[in-house]
C-alpha positions in Angstrom: -22.4 93.1 4.8 -25.1 95.9 5.8 -28.1 94.8 7.5 -31.6 95.0 5.9 -34.7 96.9 7.7 -37.8 95.3 6.9 -41.1 96.3 8.1 -43.4 93.5 9.0 -47.3 93.8 8.8 -48.3 92.6 12.4 -51.8 93.5 12.6 -52.8 90.1 14.4 -52.8 89.2 18.1 -49.4 87.0 18.9 -51.2 85.7 21.9 -54.1 84.1 19.8 -53.6 80.6 18.3 -54.4 80.6 14.6 -52.5 79.4 11.4 -51.3 83.0 10.5 -50.8 84.2 13.6 -48.4 81.4 14.5 -46.7 81.9 11.1 -46.1 85.4 12.1 -45.0 84.7 15.4 -42.6 82.0 14.2 -41.0 84.2 11.3 -40.6 86.9 14.0 -38.9 84.3 16.8 -36.6 83.2 13.8 -35.5 86.6 12.4 -34.6 87.4 15.9 -31.3 85.4 15.6 -30.2 86.8 12.7 -29.7 90.4 14.1 -26.3 91.2 12.1 -28.1 90.5 8.6 -31.6 92.1 9.3 -33.0 94.9 11.1 -37.0 93.9 11.5 -39.8 96.2 12.8 -43.1 95.0 13.6 -46.1 97.2 12.3 -49.1 96.7 14.9 -52.3 98.6 15.9 -52.6 100.2 19.3 -54.8 97.1 20.5 -51.8 94.8 20.0 -48.7 97.0 20.2 -47.9 96.1 23.9 -48.7 92.2 23.1 -46.0 92.4 20.6 -43.7 94.0 22.9 -44.1 91.7 25.5 -44.0 88.7 23.0 -40.7 90.4 21.3 -38.9 91.1 24.7 -35.2 90.5 24.4 -35.6 89.6 20.9 -34.0 93.3 19.8 -37.2 93.6 17.5 -38.8 96.9 16.8 -42.7 97.5 17.5 -44.3 100.6 15.8 -47.6 101.7 16.3 -49.3 101.3 13.4 -52.7 103.9 12.6 -53.3 102.5 8.9 -55.1 99.5 9.9 -58.1 98.2 7.4 -61.4 97.5 9.3 -61.3 93.9 8.6 -57.6 93.5 9.9 -59.5 90.9 12.7 -60.4 89.0 9.9 -63.8 90.0 9.8 -65.3 90.2 5.9 -67.3 92.7 4.9 -71.1 92.1 5.1 -73.0 95.4 4.6 -73.0 97.4 1.4 -71.2 100.3 3.2 -68.3 97.9 4.3 -68.0 96.7 0.8 -67.6 100.3 -0.4 -64.9 100.9 2.3 -63.4 97.9 1.6 -63.1 98.4 -2.3 -61.7 102.3 -1.2 -59.1 100.7 1.2 -57.7 98.4 -1.5 -57.7 100.5 -4.4 -57.1 104.1 -3.2 -53.7 105.6 -3.7 -53.6 108.6 -1.6 -52.7 107.8 1.6 -49.6 105.7 0.4 -47.4 108.7 0.4 -48.2 109.2 4.1 -47.7 105.7 4.8 -44.8 105.7 3.1 -43.2 108.6 5.0 -43.8 106.8 8.0 -42.2 103.8 6.7 -39.0 105.4 5.6 -39.0 107.5 8.9 -37.4 104.4 10.6 -35.3 103.3 7.7 -37.9 100.8 6.3 -36.1 99.4 3.2 -38.6 96.7 2.4 -42.0 96.0 3.3 -43.4 92.2 4.0 -46.9 91.3 4.5 -46.8 87.8 6.0 -50.6 87.6 5.6 -53.4 88.4 3.2 -54.0 91.9 4.4 -51.7 94.2 2.5 -51.9 98.2 1.6 -50.2 99.9 -1.3 -46.5 101.2 -1.0 -43.8 102.3 -3.2 -41.5 100.5 -1.3 -40.3 96.7 -2.6 -42.7 94.6 -1.0 -43.0 90.5 -0.1 -46.6 89.3 -0.4 -48.0 86.2 1.2 -51.3 85.4 0.1 -51.0 82.1 2.2 -54.1 80.5 0.2 -56.3 80.8 -2.6 -59.1 78.8 -0.8 -62.0 81.4 -1.6 -61.1 80.6 -4.9 -60.9 76.7 -4.7 -63.7 76.3 -2.1 -66.1 79.1 -3.4 -69.1 77.8 -1.6 -67.8 78.8 2.0 -67.6 82.4 1.0 -70.0 84.9 0.2 -69.9 86.8 -3.3 -68.8 90.2 -1.7 -66.1 88.3 0.2 -64.6 86.6 -3.1 -64.7 89.5 -4.6 -62.8 91.7 -2.0 -60.4 88.7 -1.3 -59.9 88.4 -5.0 -59.3 92.3 -5.8 -56.9 92.4 -2.6 -54.8 89.1 -3.0 -54.6 89.9 -6.9 -53.7 93.4 -6.4 -51.0 92.6 -3.7 -49.5 89.9 -5.9 -48.7 92.2 -8.8 -47.4 95.0 -7.0 -45.1 92.8 -4.9 -41.5 92.6 -5.7 -41.9 89.0 -5.1 -44.5 86.5 -3.8 -43.5 84.3 -1.1 -45.7 80.9 -0.4 -45.3 78.2 2.5 -46.1 75.4 -0.2 -45.2 74.6 -4.1 -49.4 73.9 -4.0 -49.8 77.6 -3.4 -47.5 78.6 -5.8 -49.1 76.5 -8.6 -52.4 77.9 -7.5 -51.2 81.6 -8.0 -49.9 81.0 -11.3 -53.1 79.4 -12.5 -55.5 81.9 -10.8 -54.0 85.1 -11.2 -51.3 84.8 -14.0 -48.3 85.7 -11.4 -45.3 84.3 -13.2 -43.2 81.5 -11.7 -40.1 83.5 -11.4 -41.7 85.9 -9.0 -42.9 83.3 -6.6 -40.6 82.0 -4.0 -41.4 78.9 -2.2 -40.3 79.0 1.6 -41.2 76.0 3.6 -41.3 76.4 7.3 -42.3 75.1 10.7 -44.2 76.2 13.4 -41.9 77.6 16.4 -44.1 75.9 19.0 -41.5 74.8 21.6 -40.8 71.0 22.2 -41.9 70.6 26.0 -41.1 67.7 27.9 -43.8 67.8 30.7 -43.2 65.3 33.7 -45.9 62.4 33.5 -47.8 63.4 37.1 -48.1 66.8 35.2 -49.6 65.6 31.9 -51.8 63.7 34.2 -53.0 66.8 35.9 -53.6 68.8 32.9 -55.6 65.6 31.3 -57.5 65.6 34.5 -58.4 69.2 34.3 -59.5 69.1 30.8 -61.9 66.1 31.4 -59.6 63.9 29.1 -59.1 60.3 29.6 -56.5 58.3 27.1 -56.9 57.0 24.3 -58.1 59.5 22.1 -57.6 61.1 18.9 -56.8 65.0 18.4 -57.9 67.6 16.2 -56.5 71.5 16.9 -58.4 73.7 14.4 -60.6 76.9 14.9 -64.2 76.0 14.0 -63.9 77.8 10.2 -66.3 75.7 7.7 -63.1 74.2 6.0 -62.1 72.5 8.8 -64.7 69.8 8.1 -65.5 69.0 11.7 -68.9 67.6 10.5 -67.4 65.2 7.8 -65.1 63.8 10.7 -68.4 63.3 13.0 -69.8 61.2 10.2 -66.8 59.3 10.2 -66.8 58.7 13.8 -70.4 57.3 13.5 -69.4 55.1 11.0 -66.5 54.0 13.0 -68.4 53.0 16.1 -71.2 51.1 13.4 -69.0 49.5 11.1 -65.6 49.1 12.9 -66.7 48.6 16.1 -64.6 51.6 17.6 -65.9 54.2 19.4 -63.2 56.8 19.5 -63.1 59.8 21.8 -62.0 63.0 19.9 -60.4 65.9 21.6 -61.0 69.3 19.7 -58.9 72.4 20.2 -58.7 75.5 19.0 -61.0 78.9 19.0 -64.7 78.5 18.2 -65.8 80.6 15.5 -69.1 82.0 16.6 -71.1 82.0 13.5 -70.2 78.4 12.9 -70.6 77.0 16.3 -74.6 76.1 15.6 -73.7 74.2 12.6 -70.8 72.0 14.9 -73.6 71.6 17.4 -76.1 70.3 15.1 -73.7 67.7 13.3 -72.6 66.3 16.7 -76.4 65.7 17.5 -77.4 64.4 14.0 -74.6 61.9 13.9 -75.0 60.5 17.5 -71.2 61.4 18.6 -71.6 64.3 21.1 -70.8 62.3 24.0 -67.3 61.1 22.0 -66.4 64.6 21.2 -64.7 67.3 23.8 -64.3 70.9 22.5 -61.9 72.1 25.5 -61.1 75.7 26.3 -58.1 77.7 24.9 -55.1 75.9 25.8 -51.5 77.1 26.9 -48.5 75.6 25.1 -47.8 73.5 28.0 -51.6 71.9 27.8 -51.3 71.5 24.1 -47.9 69.8 24.4 -49.5 67.5 26.6 -52.2 66.5 24.2 -49.8 66.2 21.5 -47.7 63.8 23.8 -50.7 61.8 25.1 -53.0 61.5 22.0 -53.0 58.2 20.0 -53.4 59.6 16.5 -53.9 63.2 15.1 -57.0 63.4 12.6 -56.8 66.2 10.1 -59.8 66.3 7.7 -59.3 69.8 6.6 -60.8 70.7 3.2 -57.7 73.2 2.5 -54.5 74.5 4.0 -51.7 76.8 2.8 -49.6 74.8 5.2 -51.2 72.8 8.1 -48.9 73.6 10.9 -50.7 71.1 13.6 -49.4 68.5 11.0 -45.7 69.7 11.6 -46.3 70.4 15.3 -47.8 66.2 15.2 -44.5 65.3 13.8 -42.7 67.2 16.3 -44.1 64.9 19.3 -44.3 61.9 17.3 -47.6 61.9 17.0 -49.0 59.3 14.0 -51.2 61.1 11.4 -54.5 60.6 9.6 -55.1 63.2 7.2 -57.0 64.9 3.8 -55.5 64.2 0.7 -55.9 67.3 -0.5 -54.6 71.2 -1.3 -50.9 71.1 0.0 -51.4 68.4 2.8 -49.7 65.7 0.9 -46.8 67.7 0.2 -46.4 68.4 3.7 -46.9 65.1 5.1 -45.0 63.2 2.6 -45.1 59.6 3.6 -45.2 60.3 7.3 -49.4 60.5 7.1 -52.0 58.3 6.2 -54.3 60.3 3.7 -57.8 60.0 2.8 -60.7 61.8 0.9 -62.2 64.6 3.4 -65.4 64.6 1.2 -65.9 60.9 1.7 -66.8 60.1 5.5 -66.6 56.0 4.7 -63.0 56.5 3.3 -61.9 58.8 6.4 -63.6 56.1 8.7 -61.5 53.1 7.0 -58.1 55.3 7.4 -58.7 56.2 10.8 -59.4 52.5 12.0 -56.5 51.4 9.9 -54.2 53.8 11.9 -56.0 53.6 15.3 -55.8 49.7 15.4 -52.4 49.0 13.7 -49.4 49.5 16.2 -46.9 49.0 13.9 -48.1 51.2 11.2 -48.4 53.9 14.0 -44.8 53.3 14.9 -43.9 53.6 11.2 -45.8 57.1 10.8 -44.3 58.3 13.9 -40.6 57.5 12.7 -41.2 58.7 9.2 -42.4 62.4 10.8 -39.2 63.0 12.5 -37.7 62.8 9.1 -40.2 64.7 7.2 -40.2 67.5 9.7 -36.6 68.2 9.0 -37.7 70.0 5.8 -39.6 72.5 7.3 -36.9 74.2 9.6 -37.0 77.5 10.4 -32.9 77.2 10.5 -33.3 77.2 6.7 -36.7 79.4 6.1 -35.2 82.2 8.1 -31.8 82.9 6.1 -33.8 82.3 2.8 -36.3 85.4 3.9 -33.3 87.1 4.4 -32.1 86.5 0.8 -35.6 87.5 -0.6 -35.3 90.4 1.6 -31.7 91.8 0.3 -32.8 90.8 -3.3 -35.8 93.0 -3.4 -33.9 96.0 -1.6 -31.5 95.8 -4.6 -28.6 94.6 -2.2 -26.0 92.3 -3.3 -26.4 88.9 -1.9 -23.7 86.1 -0.9 -23.1 83.1 -2.6 -25.1 81.0 0.2 -27.8 83.8 0.1 -28.1 83.4 -3.9 -28.1 79.9 -3.6 -31.1 79.7 -1.3 -33.3 82.1 -3.7 -32.4 79.9 -6.7 -34.0 77.1 -4.7 -37.0 79.2 -3.6 -37.4 80.2 -6.9 -38.0 76.6 -8.6 
């Protein structure tokens, strides 16, 4: 059976932790084991081409310098009038499409895959992953201009795509409701993080904790400080835990700091009086994050909105009990493997955290359920399903197994 050549838009830095970056890294790592069925080629701007080449060394995946990068490829929304006009032009302009497509076809591209929100017009069959519609569901977290350009780009890309792919059924429902995308055009492909399960020696774990200034027991929240990650409400819950439940829980927060949101984080810690309980650690290596996942007492995940929530799956991988938000796709991802709370209600959050923190039997049960639940998100299942989608939109023949995978994804 002939392989399919897929161009993957990879205009993000593979070395930087974040949901969409981690998703692309996981996709690439998983596709690299299917070389007879697929020939992936990554499109990356000059600034990160070498990083991708280093990251994919030995994976037999090509990396192409790609100059057609939008001004906001670093996730920076357009703010000024000029930037908004440029954004609109880049979203709607058709003239560069022929040049882009000539370059894509020059290395044999048969399918274009946009694995995160940014997309460009192409005549090639395309796969588009909008990730989530947070800007519509939580409009107060975005400016009018940002909501406008996100909606314009997402909707256009969904409509032009041969197939839309989501990681969860919750996002599929949002796309149907908000954009009117036909259900039979949206494939749901659950997937895991490619984060390796590292078993670190106890003495090494102790050294890492000492270096980071962390003393167990502690709760862990791995998230960039975006507004929807809801750190402030978590700090309110921590104050209630101390005042009403007699629990002064130490919280370790990992993930990059979003500069524009950091003053609000500082203010919330001071206002709630939990500054001495909270540690924001520096950027962590995989081994250091693995240590925190192994040593933490509990993962707290108060996010207001997610397209998947990879930290939840990483916690399950390490047997870390979870207390999480009962919003967006999170209940779908966790199933019965997490204790859920209302992320808008600090009292409900505090009560849930207190219950899991103090109940060893419950933590053991959540740990056991997490190991079982995570199996539903295996890349061993997701990668072949992506290949089936690629072959389908390219108009290639499908094996019986591919046809079955595609049928399940489109349900």
